C-alpha positions as CSV (number, residue, x, y, z in Angstrom):
1,X,154.3,247.9,143.0
2,X,151.2,247.0,141.1
3,X,149.9,244.6,143.8
4,X,150.6,247.3,146.4
5,X,148.7,249.9,144.4
6,X,145.8,247.6,144.0
7,X,145.8,246.9,147.7
8,X,145.9,250.6,148.6
9,X,143.0,251.3,146.2
10,X,140.9,248.7,147.9
11,X,138.7,248.9,151.0
12,X,140.5,247.5,154.1
13,X,141.1,247.9,157.8
14,X,143.9,246.9,160.2
15,X,143.7,246.0,163.9
16,X,147.0,245.7,166.0
17,X,147.2,243.6,169.1
18,X,150.0,243.4,171.8
19,X,151.4,240.2,173.1
20,X,148.7,240.0,175.7
21,X,145.9,240.2,173.0
22,X,144.9,243.8,173.8
23,X,144.0,246.1,171.0
24,X,146.7,248.6,170.4
25,X,145.4,250.4,167.3
26,X,142.5,250.2,164.9
27,X,142.8,251.8,161.4
28,X,139.5,252.0,159.6
29,X,140.5,255.0,157.5
30,X,140.5,253.0,154.3
31,X,136.9,251.8,154.6
32,X,133.6,253.5,155.4
33,X,131.5,250.3,156.0
34,X,133.0,249.3,159.4
35,X,133.4,251.2,162.6
36,X,136.3,250.8,165.0
37,X,134.2,248.7,167.4
38,X,133.0,246.4,164.7
39,X,136.5,246.0,163.3
40,X,137.9,245.2,166.8
41,X,135.1,242.7,167.5
42,X,135.6,240.9,164.1
43,X,139.4,240.9,164.6
44,X,139.1,239.4,168.1
45,X,136.8,236.7,166.8
46,X,139.2,235.7,164.1
47,X,142.3,235.8,166.4
48,X,140.5,233.7,169.0
49,X,139.6,231.1,166.4
50,X,143.3,230.5,165.7
51,X,143.0,231.0,161.9
52,X,145.8,232.8,160.1
53,X,144.0,233.4,156.8
54,X,140.7,232.8,155.1
55,X,137.4,234.6,154.5
56,X,134.6,235.7,156.7
57,X,131.5,237.4,155.2
58,X,132.7,239.7,152.5
59,X,136.2,240.1,153.9
60,X,139.4,238.2,153.3
61,X,141.7,238.3,156.3
62,X,145.4,237.6,157.1
63,X,146.8,237.3,160.6
64,X,150.6,237.9,161.0
65,X,153.0,238.4,163.9
66,X,154.5,241.9,164.4
67,X,158.1,242.6,165.3
68,X,157.2,243.6,168.9
69,X,155.6,240.2,169.6
70,X,152.1,241.4,168.9
71,X,149.6,240.5,166.2
72,X,148.5,242.4,163.1
73,X,145.1,241.5,161.6
74,X,144.4,242.8,158.1
75,X,140.9,242.6,156.5
76,X,140.3,243.2,152.8
77,X,136.8,244.0,151.4
78,X,136.4,241.3,148.7
79,X,132.9,242.4,147.5
80,X,134.4,243.9,144.3
81,X,136.0,240.5,143.6
82,X,132.6,238.8,143.9
83,X,131.1,241.4,141.5
84,X,134.0,240.7,139.1
85,X,133.4,237.0,139.3
86,X,129.7,237.6,138.5
87,X,130.5,239.8,135.6
88,X,132.9,237.2,134.1
89,X,130.3,234.5,134.7
90,X,127.6,236.6,133.0
91,X,129.9,237.5,130.1
92,X,130.9,233.9,129.6
93,X,127.3,232.7,129.7
94,X,126.3,235.4,127.2
95,X,129.1,234.4,124.8
96,X,128.2,230.8,125.2
97,X,124.6,231.4,124.4
98,X,125.4,233.5,121.4
99,X,127.8,230.8,120.1
100,X,125.2,228.1,120.8
101,X,122.6,230.0,118.9
102,X,124.9,230.6,116.0
103,X,125.8,226.9,116.0
104,X,122.1,225.9,116.1
105,X,121.3,228.2,113.1
106,X,124.3,226.8,111.2
107,X,123.2,223.1,111.9
108,X,119.6,223.9,110.9
109,X,120.7,225.4,107.6
110,X,123.0,222.5,106.9
111,X,120.6,219.8,107.9
112,X,117.8,221.3,105.8
113,X,120.2,221.2,102.8
114,X,121.3,217.7,103.5
115,X,117.9,216.3,104.2
116,X,116.1,218.0,101.3
117,X,117.1,215.3,98.6
118,X,116.0,212.6,101.0
119,X,112.7,214.3,101.7
120,X,112.1,214.9,98.0
121,X,112.8,211.2,97.2
122,X,110.4,210.1,99.9
123,X,107.8,212.4,98.6
124,X,108.3,211.1,95.0
125,X,108.0,207.5,96.3
126,X,104.7,208.4,98.0
127,X,103.4,210.1,94.9
128,X,104.5,207.1,92.8
129,X,102.6,204.7,95.0
130,X,99.5,206.8,94.8
131,X,99.7,207.2,91.0
132,X,100.6,203.6,90.4
133,X,97.8,202.4,92.7
134,X,95.2,204.4,90.8
135,X,96.6,203.2,87.4
136,X,96.7,199.6,88.4
137,X,93.1,199.6,89.7
138,X,91.7,200.0,86.1
139,X,93.4,196.9,84.6
140,X,92.5,194.9,87.7
141,X,88.9,195.8,87.3
142,X,89.1,194.9,83.6
143,X,90.7,191.5,84.3
144,X,88.0,190.8,86.9
145,X,85.2,191.7,84.6
146,X,86.6,189.7,81.7
147,X,87.1,186.7,84.0
148,X,83.4,186.9,85.0
149,X,82.4,187.1,81.4
150,X,84.5,184.1,80.5
151,X,83.0,182.1,83.2
152,X,79.5,182.9,81.9
153,X,80.4,181.3,78.6
154,X,82.7,178.5,79.7
155,X,81.8,178.0,83.3
156,X,84.2,178.3,86.3
157,X,87.4,176.3,86.2
158,X,90.6,176.2,88.2
159,X,92.3,178.7,85.9
160,X,89.5,181.3,86.1
161,X,89.3,180.8,89.8
162,X,93.0,181.3,90.1
163,X,92.8,184.6,88.2
164,X,90.0,185.8,90.4
165,X,91.8,184.9,93.6
166,X,95.0,186.7,92.4
167,X,93.1,189.8,91.2
168,X,91.4,190.0,94.6
169,X,94.7,189.7,96.3
170,X,96.3,192.3,94.1
171,X,93.3,194.6,94.6
172,X,93.6,194.2,98.4
173,X,97.3,195.0,98.3
174,X,96.8,198.1,96.2
175,X,94.0,199.3,98.6
176,X,96.3,198.9,101.6
177,X,99.2,200.6,99.8
178,X,97.0,203.6,98.9
179,X,95.7,203.7,102.5
180,X,99.3,203.8,103.9
181,X,100.2,206.5,101.3
182,X,97.3,208.7,102.4
183,X,98.2,208.2,106.1
184,X,101.9,209.1,105.3
185,X,100.7,212.2,103.6
186,X,98.4,213.0,106.6
187,X,95.6,213.0,104.1
188,X,93.7,210.1,105.8
189,X,90.7,211.8,107.3
190,X,89.9,210.8,110.9
191,X,86.3,211.4,111.7
192,X,86.0,210.9,115.4
193,X,82.9,210.1,117.3
194,X,82.0,208.2,120.5
195,X,80.9,204.6,120.0
196,X,80.8,201.4,122.0
197,X,84.0,199.5,121.2
198,X,82.6,196.5,123.1
199,X,79.8,196.0,120.6
200,X,82.0,196.6,117.6
201,X,84.6,194.0,118.8
202,X,81.9,191.4,119.5
203,X,80.4,191.9,116.0
204,X,83.8,191.5,114.3
205,X,84.6,188.4,116.4
206,X,81.4,186.7,115.2
207,X,82.4,187.5,111.6
208,X,85.7,185.5,112.0
209,X,84.4,182.8,114.3
210,X,83.4,180.5,111.4
211,X,86.8,180.9,109.7
212,X,88.4,179.9,113.0
213,X,86.1,176.8,113.4
214,X,87.1,175.7,109.9
215,X,90.6,175.3,111.2
216,X,89.5,173.7,114.5
217,X,90.9,176.8,116.3
218,X,89.9,177.3,119.9
219,X,88.5,180.9,119.8
220,X,87.9,182.6,123.2
221,X,87.1,186.2,124.1
222,X,86.8,188.3,127.2
223,X,85.1,191.6,126.3
224,X,84.4,194.2,129.0
225,X,80.8,195.5,128.5
226,X,79.8,199.1,127.6
227,X,83.3,200.4,126.9
228,X,83.1,203.7,125.0
229,X,85.8,205.0,122.7
230,X,86.1,208.3,120.8
231,X,87.8,207.6,117.5
232,X,87.1,207.0,113.8
233,X,84.6,204.0,113.9
234,X,85.3,202.9,110.3
235,X,89.0,202.9,110.9
236,X,88.8,201.1,114.2
237,X,86.5,198.5,112.5
238,X,89.2,198.0,109.9
239,X,91.9,197.7,112.6
240,X,90.0,195.0,114.4
241,X,89.3,193.2,111.2
242,X,93.0,193.2,110.3
243,X,94.1,191.8,113.7
244,X,91.5,189.1,113.6
245,X,92.3,188.2,110.0
246,X,96.0,188.1,110.9
247,X,95.3,185.8,113.8
248,X,93.1,183.3,111.9
249,X,95.6,183.2,108.9
250,X,98.7,182.5,110.9
251,X,97.3,180.2,113.6
252,X,97.9,176.5,112.8
253,X,95.0,174.0,112.7
254,X,94.0,173.1,116.3
255,X,95.6,176.3,117.7
256,X,94.3,179.0,119.9
257,X,93.1,182.6,119.5
258,X,92.0,184.8,122.4
259,X,90.7,188.4,122.3
260,X,90.4,190.6,125.4
261,X,89.0,194.1,126.0
262,X,89.7,195.9,129.3
263,X,89.2,199.4,130.5
264,X,91.6,201.0,133.0
265,X,91.5,204.3,134.7
266,X,93.2,206.1,131.8
267,X,93.2,203.6,128.9
268,X,91.2,201.2,126.8
269,X,93.2,198.1,125.9
270,X,92.6,195.3,123.3
271,X,94.7,192.2,123.4
272,X,94.9,189.7,120.5
273,X,96.8,186.4,121.1
274,X,97.3,183.5,118.7
275,X,99.5,180.5,118.9
276,X,102.0,179.6,116.1
277,X,104.1,176.6,115.4
278,X,107.3,178.6,115.4
279,X,107.9,181.9,117.2
280,X,110.0,184.3,115.1
281,X,113.5,185.0,116.4
282,X,113.5,188.7,115.2
283,X,112.5,191.8,117.1
284,X,108.7,191.9,117.5
285,X,108.7,195.5,116.2
286,X,109.7,194.2,112.8
287,X,106.3,192.6,112.4
288,X,105.0,196.1,111.7
289,X,107.5,196.7,108.9
290,X,105.9,196.7,105.4
291,X,106.2,193.4,103.6
292,X,107.9,191.8,106.6
293,X,107.1,188.1,107.3
294,X,107.8,186.9,110.8
295,X,108.4,183.3,110.0
296,X,108.5,180.7,107.2
297,X,104.9,179.8,107.8
298,X,103.8,183.3,106.6
299,X,103.8,182.5,103.0
300,X,101.5,183.4,100.2
301,X,99.4,180.3,100.8
302,X,98.0,182.1,103.9
303,X,96.7,184.9,101.7
304,X,98.8,187.6,103.4
305,X,101.3,189.9,101.9
306,X,103.0,191.4,104.9
307,X,101.4,194.8,105.0
308,X,98.3,194.3,107.2
309,X,100.1,195.1,110.5
310,X,101.6,198.2,109.0
311,X,98.1,199.4,108.2
312,X,97.0,198.5,111.7
313,X,99.8,200.6,113.3
314,X,98.9,203.6,111.0
315,X,95.3,203.4,112.0
316,X,96.1,203.1,115.7
317,X,98.5,206.1,115.6
318,X,96.0,208.2,113.6
319,X,93.5,207.6,116.3
320,X,95.9,208.6,119.1
321,X,96.6,205.0,120.1
322,X,99.6,202.6,120.1
323,X,100.1,199.0,119.1
324,X,102.8,196.6,120.1
325,X,103.7,193.0,119.9
326,X,105.3,190.5,122.3
327,X,106.4,186.9,121.9
328,X,105.3,184.3,124.3
329,X,106.4,180.6,124.7
330,X,103.9,179.4,122.1
331,X,102.6,182.5,120.2
332,X,102.4,186.2,119.7
333,X,100.4,188.7,121.8
334,X,99.4,192.1,120.4
335,X,98.3,195.0,122.6
336,X,96.4,198.0,121.2
337,X,96.0,200.9,123.7
338,X,93.9,204.0,123.4
């Protein structure tokens, strides 16, 4: 009864055919959107197609045989059904969005609460490094001054030279740690200006060429002329110095170092390559971790302490650049891209 009531409350029309396919009767009293001629034309089209049920346009149809051998074609207006589908779809989407929004707020609140202790610990570590660095600078300066005074009275000896070398090493380490702390806190000021990176690179190469010759290193360069770069000149100079110092320190006697600067349509790229006796078997990205040493040869005797490349990456990123490393068959290749 419910299905019949639903059907009778819907918009529909009926077309009856005799056994020869002639229209006997057309009932369009239950719809106002179709005339008799339109109903007959649509019914003939469906009957000729041989279909017994389906959908055409906004109507669902059913073709059945009548008791007198004829055919009855019933067409039901399904537009209300489409509207219902759309309403359900819109309601489901609205409920889904509300649930998603509530879940997002819930996750944000929980994540903030969960991350807060970690963020506080990281902040305390940064503050500790900054404070410790400033505190350590004073005794380093005193040790250096006392060593100089001692050498004035007793002359230089291997012990005083050792003290001076180690204080210089410790001072350099503290300066790098303080620099990284400032960069982590976004306090490292980047004063950008346009300058010729070609000239700066050539100048820095000359500063390290003698150190390379002392180790019989074959030092080659290929610098594109008049390449301009907008960045912090002092920081870029420090970056180049770190990369060249790194190359000279970790290249074996008789090895090779090459530096290349090229300009593409969108980027300026600097390549540093140096040979090494043993290529590390770890991920090249680890070379940029703080205090990481890529191979056994990278010991204290080389003067490094595993933080230079971390500083280099911080400088590159602060000046909207990237730095990456790649192993070759006989060495390591660094690429800096601005």
